[in-house]
VOGU-3710 file (C-alpha; in Angstrom, 3 decimals, decimal comma):
1> xxxxxxxxxx> -15,163/-16,915/-2,965  -13,875/-13,412/-3,619  -10,136/-12,766/-3,818  -10,306/-10,483/-0,792  -11,781/-13,210/1,418  -9,232/-15,721/0,190  -6,472/-13,278/1,087  -8,001/-12,854/4,564  -8,062/-16,619/5,082  -4,430/-16,913/4,018
11> xxxxxxxxxx> -3,434/-14,146/6,424  -5,385/-15,773/9,257  -3,336/-18,937/8,760  -0,043/-17,060/8,336  -0,110/-15,639/11,869  -0,158/-18,960/13,797  2,262/-20,456/11,262  4,741/-17,604/11,702  4,389/-17,779/15,485  5,288/-21,469/15,425
21> xxxxxxxxxx> 8,282/-20,715/13,198  9,384/-17,835/15,484  9,256/-15,253/12,715  8,133/-12,449/15,049  10,344/-10,520/17,490  10,044/-11,552/21,139  7,905/-8,573/22,214  5,001/-9,896/20,101  4,672/-12,907/22,386  5,164/-11,023/25,650
31> xxxxxxxxxx> 8,957/-10,707/25,696  11,149/-7,654/25,990  12,184/-5,113/23,383  15,978/-4,815/23,747  17,414/-1,341/23,800  18,485/-0,359/20,281  15,730/-2,369/18,595  13,374/-0,116/16,628  10,301/-1,939/15,251  8,892/-0,701/11,945
41> xxxxxxxxxx> 5,131/-1,012/11,560  3,132/-0,981/8,333  -0,274/0,713/8,206  -2,547/1,561/5,305  -5,747/3,408/6,081  -6,366/5,154/9,407  -9,414/4,088/11,437  -10,059/6,567/14,284  -10,593/4,233/17,242  -7,838/1,761/16,357
51> xxxxxxxxxx> -5,241/4,395/15,473  -5,907/6,431/18,603  -5,645/3,306/20,759  -2,208/2,549/19,277  -0,922/6,112/19,473  -2,088/6,386/23,072  -0,159/3,224/23,956  2,992/4,664/22,402  2,511/8,002/24,150  1,711/6,509/27,556
61> xxxxxxxxxx> 4,934/4,526/27,449  7,373/7,113/26,147  7,947/5,822/22,622  9,389/8,184/20,003  8,493/7,976/16,319  11,299/8,306/13,772  11,440/9,543/10,197  12,969/7,306/7,529  16,220/9,265/7,641  16,420/9,069/11,444
71> xxxxxxxxxx> 15,782/5,344/11,292  18,474/4,913/8,622  20,931/6,572/10,988  20,066/3,985/13,655  20,423/0,863/11,506  23,636/2,140/9,893  24,939/2,783/13,425  25,575/6,463/12,740  23,331/7,565/15,602  22,228/5,840/18,814
81> xxxxxxxxxx> 18,708/4,533/18,991  16,405/6,317/21,440  15,576/4,273/24,517  12,147/3,503/23,073  11,387/4,218/19,433  9,302/2,937/16,519  8,722/3,827/12,883  5,122/4,176/11,690  4,888/3,694/7,922  1,712/4,237/5,909
91> xxxxxxxxxx> 1,557/2,644/2,458  -0,293/4,118/-0,555  -1,001/7,640/0,732  -4,655/6,966/1,488  -7,207/9,685/2,056  -7,649/8,893/5,743  -4,162/10,226/6,384  -5,704/13,658/5,963  -9,009/12,994/7,668  -7,873/10,832/10,590
101> xxxxxxxxxx> -4,101/10,349/10,913  -3,243/14,041/10,706  -5,236/15,234/13,750  -4,406/12,140/15,824  -0,660/12,293/15,141  -0,714/15,963/16,109  -2,607/15,168/19,323  0,027/12,666/20,443  3,074/14,430/19,015  3,922/11,570/16,638
111> xxxxxxxxxx> 5,480/11,393/13,162  4,841/9,035/10,248  6,548/7,941/7,042  4,130/7,919/4,096  4,886/6,042/0,884  3,086/7,824/-1,973  2,021/6,556/-5,408  2,286/9,827/-7,366  1,239/8,335/-10,708  -2,251/7,721/-9,304
121> xxxxxxxxxx> -2,677/10,938/-7,344  -4,788/13,914/-8,390  -4,870/17,616/-7,786  -8,063/18,896/-6,120  -7,829/22,678/-5,757  -10,102/24,444/-3,327  -10,922/24,161/0,336  -9,438/21,140/2,071  -11,924/18,655/3,474  -12,989/18,024/7,076
131> xxxxxxxxxx> -11,000/15,901/9,526  -11,699/13,871/12,638  -11,189/17,044/14,666  -14,256/18,488/12,922  -16,223/15,374/13,881  -15,179/15,645/17,532  -16,138/19,332/17,557  -19,581/18,500/16,150  -19,046/20,383/12,902  -19,541/17,399/10,571
141> xxxxxxxxxx> -21,063/13,916/10,997  -18,655/11,022/11,584  -19,755/9,220/8,440  -18,650/12,168/6,309  -15,091/11,414/7,403  -15,197/7,646/7,899  -16,517/7,005/4,390  -14,162/9,262/2,475  -12,020/6,424/1,128  -15,049/4,651/-0,304
151> xxxxxxxxxx> -15,219/7,243/-3,076  -12,911/7,031/-6,068  -12,044/10,712/-5,767  -11,158/10,470/-2,075  -9,348/7,152/-1,957  -5,908/8,783/-2,071  -4,511/12,045/-0,778  -4,672/14,980/-3,146  -1,517/16,925/-3,931  -2,977/19,890/-2,055
161> xxxxxxxxxx> -3,365/17,719/1,060  0,205/16,484/0,677  1,386/20,104/0,493  -0,472/20,933/3,703  0,695/17,809/5,528  4,322/18,353/4,504  4,225/21,784/6,136  3,269/20,265/9,511  6,629/18,488/9,785  4,890/15,321/10,971
171> xxxxxxxxxx> 4,797/13,540/7,630  7,845/12,165/5,858  6,769/11,539/2,251  8,698/8,855/0,398  8,210/6,581/-2,640  5,922/3,594/-3,218  6,902/3,609/-6,932  5,152/5,662/-9,596  2,033/3,556/-10,185  2,078/0,628/-7,707
181> xxxxxxxxxx> 1,353/-1,479/-10,774  0,703/-5,071/-11,662  1,464/-6,310/-15,176  0,220/-9,209/-17,269  2,575/-12,150/-16,932  1,012/-14,902/-19,061  -1,604/-15,217/-21,860  -4,281/-16,622/-19,566  -7,529/-14,750/-18,859  -8,289/-14,572/-15,125
191> xxxxxxxxxx> -10,948/-11,867/-15,000  -12,389/-8,724/-16,561  -12,367/-4,995/-15,921  -15,539/-4,224/-13,978  -16,860/-0,991/-12,464  -15,469/-2,065/-9,075  -12,056/-3,214/-10,324  -11,343/0,196/-11,876  -12,011/2,319/-8,768  -10,297/3,242/-5,532
201> xxxxxxxxxx> -7,870/0,690/-4,109  -9,248/-2,154/-6,221  -7,616/-0,402/-9,181  -4,215/-1,238/-7,652  -4,967/-4,923/-8,315  -6,074/-4,286/-11,898  -3,058/-4,882/-14,191  -1,825/-2,223/-16,571  -3,402/-2,465/-20,021  -1,319/-1,422/-23,005
211> xxxxxxxxxx> -2,937/0,975/-25,465  -0,561/1,821/-28,287  2,464/3,425/-26,643  0,840/4,138/-23,274  -0,425/2,189/-20,293  -3,990/2,469/-19,073  -4,849/2,181/-15,403  -7,941/2,686/-13,299  -11,037/3,966/-15,041  -9,130/4,486/-18,309
221> xxxxxxxxxx> -9,358/0,726/-18,913  -12,514/-0,045/-20,970  -15,147/-2,045/-19,123  -15,029/-5,719/-20,036  -11,324/-5,726/-20,904  -9,927/-9,213/-20,214  -7,398/-9,210/-17,372  -4,685/-11,830/-17,646  -2,606/-13,582/-15,026  -0,553/-10,835/-13,378
231> xxxxxxxxxx> 2,256/-10,083/-10,947  3,719/-6,935/-9,362  5,752/-4,786/-11,755  8,669/-4,752/-9,299  8,894/-8,551/-9,160  11,130/-10,508/-11,533  8,222/-11,244/-13,870  8,553/-10,453/-17,578  5,535/-8,526/-18,832  3,254/-9,968/-21,504
241> xxxxxxxxxx> 1,828/-7,421/-23,957  -1,487/-8,797/-25,171  -2,834/-7,960/-28,613  -5,845/-5,624/-28,795  -7,988/-8,267/-30,501  -8,677/-10,151/-27,281  -10,246/-7,108/-25,653  -12,072/-5,571/-28,596  -14,994/-8,032/-28,623  -15,534/-7,958/-24,845
251> xxxxxxxxxx> -15,480/-4,159/-24,706  -17,983/-4,051/-27,567  -20,362/-6,460/-25,799  -20,305/-4,439/-22,584  -20,738/-1,107/-24,368  -23,675/-2,356/-26,450  -25,399/-4,132/-23,562  -25,622/-1,377/-20,982  -22,131/-0,406/-19,856  -21,971/-0,581/-16,068
261> xxxxxxxxxx> -25,489/-2,054/-15,959  -24,164/-5,102/-17,834  -22,360/-6,237/-14,664  -25,557/-6,270/-12,596  -26,991/-9,090/-14,717  -26,635/-12,739/-13,717  -24,217/-14,610/-15,937  -22,269/-11,585/-17,177  -18,920/-13,281/-16,603  -19,912/-16,420/-18,475
271> xxxxxxxxxx> -21,009/-14,210/-21,358  -17,570/-12,601/-21,573  -15,727/-15,860/-21,083  -17,567/-17,377/-24,045  -16,441/-14,402/-26,125  -12,758/-14,819/-25,217  -12,922/-18,604/-25,589  -13,475/-18,099/-29,325  -10,146/-16,250/-29,627  -6,500/-16,986/-29,041
281> xxxxxxxxxx> -4,661/-14,628/-26,722  -1,940/-13,250/-28,956  0,887/-10,945/-27,997  4,526/-10,860/-26,995  6,767/-10,653/-23,961  8,695/-7,466/-23,260  12,387/-7,282/-24,007  15,027/-6,896/-21,301  15,531/-3,266/-22,314  11,799/-2,527/-22,172
291> xxxxxxxxxx> 11,563/-4,037/-18,713  14,580/-2,108/-17,446  13,248/1,201/-18,792  9,823/0,582/-17,244  11,316/-0,161/-13,826  13,639/2,841/-14,032  10,641/5,066/-14,729  8,667/3,590/-11,796  11,555/4,423/-9,483  12,958/7,693/-10,803
301> xxxxxxxxxx> 9,759/9,457/-11,840  8,184/8,743/-8,459  11,139/10,399/-6,710  11,026/13,402/-9,013  7,313/14,077/-8,576  7,338/13,761/-4,776  10,416/15,948/-4,413  8,877/18,520/-6,739  5,709/18,753/-4,642  7,200/18,555/-1,154
311> xxxxxxxxxx> 10,495/20,347/-1,718  12,246/17,627/0,270  14,609/14,831/-0,795  13,193/11,361/-1,423  15,693/8,577/-0,730  13,506/5,840/0,737  11,450/3,244/-1,122  8,697/0,803/-0,190  8,075/-2,130/-2,527  4,407/-2,575/-3,540
321> xxxxxxxxxx> 2,990/-5,876/-2,288  6,387/-6,324/-0,570  7,570/-7,841/-3,854  11,084/-7,365/-5,167  13,851/-9,144/-7,004  17,501/-8,614/-7,889  16,717/-6,394/-10,876  14,645/-3,823/-8,997  17,047/-3,945/-6,038  19,918/-2,993/-8,337
331> xxxxxxxxxx> 17,933/-0,303/-10,150  16,671/1,190/-6,881  20,240/1,620/-5,669  21,224/3,173/-8,999  18,241/5,537/-8,761  19,545/6,873/-5,452  17,346/5,072/-2,921  19,206/4,405/0,312  16,635/2,103/1,896  13,916/-0,298/0,805
341> xxxxxxxxxx> 11,056/-1,159/3,156  9,563/-4,627/2,758  7,143/-6,826/4,689  8,415/-10,054/6,172  12,060/-10,674/5,321  13,264/-14,302/5,486  15,500/-14,820/8,495  14,953/-11,274/9,820  12,459/-10,895/12,662  13,337/-7,217/13,135
351> xxxxxxxxxx> 15,938/-5,120/11,303  18,537/-4,178/13,896  21,532/-1,807/13,841  23,973/-3,214/11,319  21,131/-4,841/9,335  20,473/-4,510/5,611  18,882/-1,088/4,883  17,673/-2,360/1,500  15,607/-5,154/3,058  13,881/-3,599/6,054
361> xxxxxxxxxx> 11,434/-5,913/7,819  8,083/-4,506/8,923  5,339/-5,715/11,258  1,571/-5,316/11,028  0,007/-2,369/12,820  -1,891/-4,637/15,239  1,335/-5,450/17,070  1,913/-1,843/18,187  -0,279/-2,647/21,180  2,041/-5,514/22,178
371> xxxxxxxxxx> 5,016/-3,222/22,770  6,269/-3,353/26,377  4,707/-0,829/28,714  1,707/0,083/30,805  -1,577/-1,092/29,277  0,153/-3,628/27,042  -2,321/-5,889/25,260  -2,085/-9,654/24,852  -1,476/-11,506/21,627  -4,789/-13,309/22,025
381> xxxxxxxxxx> -6,724/-10,039/22,292  -4,894/-8,562/19,304  -5,569/-11,625/17,155  -9,248/-11,671/18,113  -9,595/-8,041/16,982  -7,551/-8,728/13,864  -9,684/-11,671/12,785  -12,903/-9,870/13,737  -11,867/-7,016/11,451  -10,968/-9,383/8,619
391> xxxxx> -14,120/-11,462/8,735  -16,689/-9,392/10,588  -15,846/-5,736/9,973  -14,691/-4,946/13,523  -12,016/-2,311/14,320
//
């Protein structure tokens, strides 16, 4: 079973488990949203029908959307919370923010916080691409917009799109670290670099590969390179630097036996596993100083690049994979970040005024439709759509 399907199964079980353990705020199960409570929702890509349905629900019921700085003022009790307010956060800076989220947010007068990964972004000079508004006006086919993120070049926003979005005043660009990286954590082979693993969002799951004094990511990693057990860079894991010998033979086999075509043949993985089985995975673990410098760069360089492109301060951080530990928490504060957005936070159903700004709890985007108001959905309907999307491709 593919990793993605396993993750979907785990998430399907997590929802009923967390409901039983009362890990969601009361509004998710039909209760009220007390005045002063501002839910923070996490989104990734923007699908037209689903996003418009959620924005319409917010608009119909008088909800405001806050920037990260406005939200910080609420939870530090420096400003009163609006009567009804939410924070919409988009992780990764995906291409559909330009094609779909931009025109829909403008239509409903909403704002969003976007956590960018500047170390993976590209510049694409020239005319900016079509949006959902062009589809609705009949100027381009829907598939031209819906399928943008399926291409490696269009998976993330370009810097030119970020420039244009920043000028609208609807997008608050903040940091998702420099490279949203995973690193090898143990000398155990768990997979190989394939054409799919190096492209688009799958490349986020492909661990960094050391090449001399630099790290390779995405398509820079040679096909066939063994990928070891890994963990998020911002976790407390100590990185393992593998020796080049373990990858040399596999890369040679793939290159000599067809390159990308090698992976279309039955038994390709067994072929590579036999090659690595003949070798010992040699290497070393990083030192404390190396780890500290790497984390400092992930935090500080991300801030610098985003501020340079947008001309606006960056003081808010989102941890990739919602992973963090005491080291990165300390370094993030030293780097000047005033908040850190997470996923589920133990013991915190919703971050309220007076809560910890460095451990902000967020909810999945599906639960926007459960907010109190006219046209409010039911948890059962939301879960049916959620599981249909996970297992059947529904919206």
